[in-house]
C-alpha positions as CSV (number, residue, x, y, z in Angstrom):
1,X,-114.5,-17.3,-18.6
2,X,-117.8,-19.1,-19.0
3,X,-118.6,-16.6,-21.9
4,X,-115.7,-18.0,-23.9
5,X,-116.7,-21.6,-23.2
6,X,-120.2,-20.9,-24.7
7,X,-118.7,-20.0,-28.1
8,X,-118.9,-22.9,-30.6
9,X,-115.4,-22.0,-32.2
10,X,-112.7,-19.8,-31.1
11,X,-111.0,-17.5,-33.6
12,X,-107.9,-19.9,-33.8
13,X,-110.3,-22.9,-34.5
14,X,-112.2,-20.9,-37.1
15,X,-109.0,-19.9,-38.9
16,X,-107.8,-23.5,-38.9
17,X,-111.0,-24.8,-40.3
18,X,-111.1,-22.1,-43.0
19,X,-107.4,-22.8,-43.9
20,X,-108.1,-26.6,-44.2
21,X,-111.3,-26.0,-46.1
22,X,-109.6,-23.8,-48.7
23,X,-106.6,-26.1,-49.0
24,X,-109.0,-29.0,-49.6
25,X,-111.1,-27.0,-52.1
26,X,-107.9,-26.0,-54.0
27,X,-106.8,-29.6,-54.1
28,X,-110.1,-30.8,-55.5
29,X,-110.1,-28.1,-58.2
30,X,-106.5,-28.9,-59.1
31,X,-107.3,-32.6,-59.4
32,X,-110.4,-31.8,-61.5
33,X,-108.4,-29.7,-64.0
34,X,-105.5,-32.3,-64.1
35,X,-108.1,-35.0,-65.0
36,X,-109.7,-32.9,-67.7
37,X,-106.4,-32.0,-69.2
38,X,-105.4,-35.7,-69.3
39,X,-108.6,-36.7,-71.0
40,X,-108.2,-33.9,-73.6
41,X,-104.6,-35.0,-74.3
42,X,-105.7,-38.7,-74.8
43,X,-108.5,-37.6,-77.2
44,X,-106.0,-35.5,-79.1
45,X,-103.6,-38.4,-79.5
46,X,-106.4,-40.7,-80.7
47,X,-107.6,-38.1,-83.2
48,X,-104.0,-37.6,-84.5
49,X,-103.4,-41.3,-84.9
50,X,-106.7,-41.6,-86.8
51,X,-105.6,-38.8,-89.2
52,X,-102.3,-40.5,-89.7
53,X,-104.1,-43.8,-90.4
54,X,-106.3,-42.0,-93.0
55,X,-103.3,-40.5,-94.7
56,X,-101.6,-43.8,-94.8
57,X,-104.6,-45.4,-96.4
58,X,-104.8,-42.6,-99.0
59,X,-101.1,-43.0,-99.9
60,X,-101.5,-46.7,-100.2
61,X,-104.3,-46.2,-102.6
62,X,-102.1,-43.8,-104.6
63,X,-99.3,-46.4,-104.8
64,X,-101.9,-49.0,-106.1
65,X,-103.1,-46.6,-108.7
66,X,-99.5,-45.9,-109.7
67,X,-98.8,-49.5,-110.1
68,X,-102.0,-50.1,-112.1
69,X,-101.7,-47.1,-114.4
70,X,-98.2,-46.3,-115.6
71,X,-97.1,-42.7,-115.5
72,X,-94.3,-40.9,-117.4
73,X,-91.3,-39.8,-115.4
74,X,-92.3,-36.2,-115.7
75,X,-95.9,-36.8,-114.6
76,X,-94.6,-38.8,-111.6
77,X,-92.3,-36.1,-110.5
78,X,-95.1,-33.5,-110.8
79,X,-97.3,-35.6,-108.8
80,X,-94.6,-36.2,-106.2
81,X,-94.1,-32.4,-105.9
82,X,-97.8,-31.9,-105.4
83,X,-97.8,-34.5,-102.6
84,X,-94.8,-33.0,-100.9
85,X,-96.5,-29.6,-100.9
86,X,-99.7,-31.1,-99.4
87,X,-97.9,-33.1,-96.8
88,X,-95.8,-30.1,-95.8
89,X,-99.0,-28.1,-95.4
90,X,-100.5,-30.9,-93.2
91,X,-97.3,-31.1,-91.1
92,X,-97.4,-27.3,-90.7
93,X,-101.0,-27.5,-89.5
94,X,-100.0,-30.2,-87.0
95,X,-97.1,-28.0,-85.7
96,X,-99.5,-25.0,-85.3
97,X,-102.0,-27.1,-83.2
98,X,-99.2,-28.1,-80.8
């Protein structure tokens, strides 16, 4: 019996320690990945809003140019079709990234 008392850890204590250690390590790793994913998501939202703001500014400039320089109806519809195609491509790219 004295030989067992001289051991620092018994097998049961060792298994409990290892189990607690691995559960704690897994929790830390999970928290780390969750935090990184949250940061990436926030950055993606900011980047997307910046792109939308840039598009809005460009469309506003186009509206100003249309008001300053009169276009024929046919030219306007051609321009509108081109813009629809461009915006559709941009929207498609956004959908692919999601």
